C-alpha positions as CSV (number, residue, x, y, z in Angstrom):
1,M,21.8,-11.7,32.1
2,F,25.0,-13.2,33.6
3,Q,28.5,-11.7,32.4
4,A,32.0,-13.7,33.8
5,E,34.5,-11.0,34.3
6,S,37.6,-11.4,36.1
7,G,36.7,-15.0,37.4
8,E,33.7,-13.2,39.2
9,T,30.1,-13.5,38.1
10,T,28.4,-9.9,37.5
11,R,24.8,-9.7,36.9
12,T,23.3,-7.1,34.0
13,V,20.1,-5.9,35.3
14,F,17.5,-5.0,32.6
15,Q,13.9,-3.6,33.4
16,V,11.5,-6.2,31.9
17,I,8.8,-4.0,30.4
18,D,5.4,-5.9,29.6
19,L,4.1,-5.3,26.2
20,S,1.3,-7.4,26.1
21,H,-2.7,-7.5,26.7
22,T,-4.2,-9.5,28.8
23,I,-5.7,-12.7,26.9
24,E,-9.2,-13.5,28.4
25,P,-13.0,-13.9,27.7
26,G,-14.4,-10.5,27.1
27,M,-11.3,-8.7,25.2
28,P,-11.5,-7.1,22.5
29,C,-10.9,-9.2,19.2
30,Y,-10.8,-7.9,14.8
31,P,-14.6,-7.9,14.2
32,G,-15.8,-11.4,13.2
33,T,-13.3,-13.3,15.2
34,P,-14.5,-15.1,18.2
35,G,-13.3,-14.3,21.5
36,P,-11.3,-16.2,23.8
37,I,-13.3,-19.1,25.9
38,F,-11.8,-20.5,29.2
39,R,-13.4,-23.6,30.2
40,T,-12.8,-25.6,33.6
41,L,-11.9,-29.3,32.9
42,C,-10.7,-30.2,36.6
43,S,-10.9,-28.5,39.8
44,I,-8.8,-29.1,43.2
45,D,-12.0,-30.1,45.0
46,E,-13.0,-32.4,42.3
47,D,-9.3,-33.8,41.0
48,G,-6.7,-32.5,43.3
49,F,-5.6,-30.6,40.5
50,S,-6.6,-27.4,38.3
51,E,-6.8,-27.4,34.5
52,Q,-8.5,-25.3,31.6
53,L,-9.3,-25.9,28.4
54,L,-8.8,-23.0,26.4
55,A,-10.0,-21.6,22.8
56,L,-9.0,-18.9,21.1
57,S,-7.9,-17.5,17.9
58,S,-4.7,-17.3,16.7
59,H,-4.5,-13.5,16.8
60,A,-6.1,-12.8,20.1
61,G,-4.3,-10.3,21.9
62,T,-0.5,-9.1,21.2
63,H,0.2,-11.4,18.3
64,V,2.3,-11.9,15.9
65,D,1.2,-12.0,11.8
66,L,3.5,-14.6,9.4
67,P,3.5,-14.4,5.7
68,S,1.1,-17.3,5.2
69,H,-1.5,-15.0,7.0
70,I,-2.5,-12.9,4.1
71,L,-0.2,-14.4,1.0
72,K,-1.1,-18.0,-0.3
73,D,1.8,-20.8,-0.3
74,A,4.0,-18.1,1.8
75,P,5.8,-18.8,4.8
76,S,4.0,-20.0,8.0
77,L,5.4,-20.2,11.5
78,D,7.7,-23.4,10.9
79,V,9.5,-21.8,9.1
80,F,11.1,-18.7,11.1
81,G,13.8,-19.4,13.8
82,L,13.8,-17.8,17.4
83,E,16.2,-15.2,16.2
84,R,13.7,-13.7,14.2
85,F,11.2,-13.1,17.2
86,V,14.0,-10.9,19.2
87,G,16.5,-7.9,18.6
88,K,17.2,-4.2,19.0
89,G,14.1,-2.3,19.3
90,L,13.0,1.1,18.5
91,A,9.9,3.2,19.6
92,I,8.8,6.1,17.5
93,D,6.1,8.1,18.8
94,V,3.6,9.2,16.3
95,R,0.5,10.3,18.5
96,G,-1.3,12.7,16.8
97,T,-0.8,12.0,13.2
98,A,-3.1,14.2,11.2
99,S,-5.5,12.6,9.0
100,R,-4.5,9.2,11.2
101,V,-2.0,8.5,8.5
102,I,1.4,7.6,9.2
103,S,3.4,8.9,6.4
104,I,6.8,8.7,5.1
105,E,7.5,12.2,6.3
106,A,6.3,11.2,10.2
107,L,9.2,8.7,9.9
108,Q,12.1,10.3,8.2
109,P,13.4,11.7,10.9
110,A,14.0,8.1,12.5
111,F,16.1,7.6,9.4
112,A,19.6,6.5,11.1
113,L,18.1,4.9,14.1
114,L,16.2,2.7,11.0
115,R,19.1,1.7,9.8
116,E,20.6,0.0,13.2
117,C,17.5,-1.2,14.5
118,E,15.3,-5.0,14.0
119,F,12.2,-4.3,14.8
120,L,9.9,-0.6,14.7
121,L,7.4,-0.4,17.3
122,L,4.8,2.7,16.5
123,C,3.8,4.0,19.6
124,T,0.2,6.1,18.1
125,G,-1.3,5.9,21.9
126,W,-4.4,4.1,21.0
127,S,-3.6,1.4,23.3
128,Q,-5.5,3.6,25.9
129,Y,-8.9,3.0,24.2
130,W,-8.3,-1.4,25.2
131,N,-11.4,-2.8,26.1
132,T,-13.5,-0.1,24.8
133,S,-15.9,0.4,22.0
134,D,-13.2,3.5,20.6
135,Y,-10.5,0.5,20.4
136,Y,-12.4,-0.6,17.2
137,G,-11.7,2.0,14.6
138,G,-10.1,5.2,13.9
139,Y,-6.5,4.4,14.9
140,P,-3.5,5.7,12.9
141,V,-2.2,3.3,10.4
142,L,0.9,3.5,7.7
143,S,0.3,4.6,4.6
144,P,1.3,2.2,1.5
145,E,4.2,4.7,0.6
146,A,5.3,4.6,4.1
147,A,5.3,0.8,4.5
148,R,7.1,0.4,1.2
149,W,9.5,2.8,2.2
150,L,9.7,1.0,5.6
151,A,10.5,-2.4,3.8
152,K,13.8,-1.1,2.4
153,F,15.0,-1.6,6.2
154,N,14.8,-5.1,6.0
155,L,13.6,-4.8,9.5
156,K,12.4,-8.0,11.3
157,G,9.1,-6.5,12.1
158,V,6.9,-3.7,12.3
159,G,4.8,-3.9,15.9
160,V,1.7,-1.3,16.2
161,D,-0.3,-0.6,19.6
162,T,-3.4,-1.1,17.3
163,M,-5.8,-3.5,16.2
164,S,-4.3,-3.7,13.1
165,V,-1.6,-2.2,10.4
166,D,-4.5,-1.9,7.8
167,A,-7.3,0.7,8.3
168,P,-10.6,-1.3,9.7
169,D,-12.4,-0.8,6.7
170,A,-9.4,-1.7,4.5
171,L,-11.2,-5.1,2.3
172,T,-7.4,-5.7,0.3
173,F,-4.9,-5.4,3.4
174,P,-2.2,-3.3,1.7
175,V,-0.2,-2.5,4.6
176,H,0.3,-6.0,5.5
177,K,0.9,-7.3,2.0
178,I,3.4,-4.9,1.5
179,L,5.6,-6.1,5.0
180,L,5.0,-9.3,4.6
181,Q,5.8,-9.9,1.1
182,Q,9.4,-8.7,2.3
183,G,9.4,-11.2,5.3
184,T,8.8,-8.2,7.8
185,L,6.8,-9.6,10.5
186,V,3.7,-7.9,11.6
187,I,2.4,-7.3,15.8
188,E,-0.4,-6.1,16.3
189,N,-2.1,-5.1,19.9
190,L,0.7,-3.8,21.8
191,A,0.5,-1.9,25.0
192,E,2.8,0.7,26.8
193,L,4.9,1.0,24.2
194,Q,5.0,4.9,25.6
195,L,7.4,4.0,28.3
196,L,9.8,2.8,25.2
197,L,10.3,6.6,23.5
198,H,13.8,7.7,23.5
199,R,15.3,4.6,25.2
200,P,17.4,1.7,23.8
201,F,15.7,-1.9,24.4
202,I,15.7,-5.1,23.1
203,F,12.1,-6.6,21.9
204,C,11.1,-10.2,22.5
205,G,8.0,-11.5,21.1
206,F,8.2,-14.9,20.9
207,P,5.3,-17.3,19.6
208,L,3.9,-20.5,20.4
209,K,5.6,-23.4,18.6
210,L,2.6,-24.5,16.4
211,A,2.5,-26.2,13.3
212,Q,2.0,-24.4,10.1
213,A,0.4,-21.4,11.8
214,E,-0.5,-18.2,10.0
215,A,-0.1,-16.2,13.6
216,S,0.3,-16.7,17.1
217,P,-0.5,-14.6,20.5
218,I,3.1,-13.8,21.9
219,R,4.3,-12.3,25.1
220,A,5.6,-9.2,24.1
221,V,8.4,-7.7,26.4
222,A,11.1,-4.9,26.2
223,L,14.5,-5.2,27.8
224,V,15.9,-2.2,29.0
225,D,19.1,-1.8,30.1
């Protein structure tokens, strides 16, 4: 970012923190979701250039869920402008949450900050289990009551460093529904959220420009001044 001052150009330096997991074959995916497939189409030796065919779910890796993911006739990605995927962020430390349920009481200390932020990122610490069997279950989730409480803040998005905002055995996806009904985007499979605790930052999580998509992989980053 550059800013002109007194006829001179000065540079504002941001630390860019990558909050995304690498998309690759064999990576963790939600149970029932096929993993990414990379296939070579052309090689430098045979064709003079390299090219790959990539086959992956719209929910592969670090990704954003849109309302049409869960709700019938709800808005898909086409409806959302780029401004909906960037904004002032807040990371809350919910590691060690009792009973693996993130309650309203766990969030209330951040009440004043929640009123001013646009993206809430919940640091559960679960990304440490990425690429292990432990990643698939037992992760902390918001209670439906806490999700309804957060929906009152008019957030652009809520992000987690787990596979889902709902428990792995949830059949009706209550937290998804509560947030997405309010137009609050759901961001899953984030990483390195502990680096953002107690620090102001701008969150960016731009999706691919996909027609009628209910979700998209994103390259999630935080810009820390």
